[in-house]
C-alpha positions as CSV (number, residue, x, y, z in Angstrom):
1,X,-25.7,-4.8,9.2
2,X,-22.9,-4.1,11.9
3,X,-20.5,-7.0,10.4
4,X,-20.5,-5.4,7.1
5,X,-19.0,-1.9,8.3
6,X,-16.8,-3.4,10.2
7,X,-15.9,-6.1,7.2
8,X,-15.6,-2.8,4.8
9,X,-13.5,-1.1,8.1
10,X,-11.0,-3.7,8.7
11,X,-10.8,-3.6,4.5
12,X,-10.1,0.6,4.3
13,X,-7.2,0.1,7.1
14,X,-5.5,-2.6,5.3
15,X,-5.5,-1.1,1.9
16,X,-4.5,2.1,3.7
17,X,-1.3,0.3,5.3
18,X,-0.6,-1.6,2.7
19,X,-0.3,2.2,0.3
20,X,1.8,3.1,3.1
21,X,4.2,0.5,3.4
22,X,5.0,0.2,-0.3
23,X,5.1,4.0,0.0
24,X,8.0,4.2,2.4
25,X,9.3,1.0,0.7
26,X,10.0,3.1,-2.0
27,X,10.8,5.8,0.0
28,X,13.7,4.8,2.6
29,X,15.5,2.9,-0.5
30,X,19.2,3.4,-0.7
31,X,20.2,4.0,-4.0
32,X,18.0,4.9,-6.6
33,X,16.7,2.1,-8.1
34,X,14.3,1.4,-11.2
35,X,13.7,-1.8,-10.8
36,X,13.0,-1.6,-7.2
37,X,11.5,1.8,-7.0
38,X,8.9,0.7,-10.4
39,X,7.9,-2.2,-8.0
40,X,7.4,-0.6,-5.1
41,X,5.3,2.1,-6.1
42,X,3.2,-0.1,-8.8
43,X,2.5,-1.9,-5.3
44,X,1.7,1.0,-3.3
45,X,-0.8,1.7,-6.1
46,X,-2.0,-1.3,-7.2
47,X,-3.9,-1.6,-3.7
48,X,-5.6,1.8,-4.1
49,X,-7.3,0.5,-6.6
């Protein structure tokens, strides 16, 4: 049982970190490149699903 809880916690943490990384990439882009913004936001939204 403890192993399942630890696995769920780690996967949730990884998903949260990936979402944060994707949104930070989109936030700190110097120019408003719509293609890059679409990919970064799509990545962060896809990870949360």
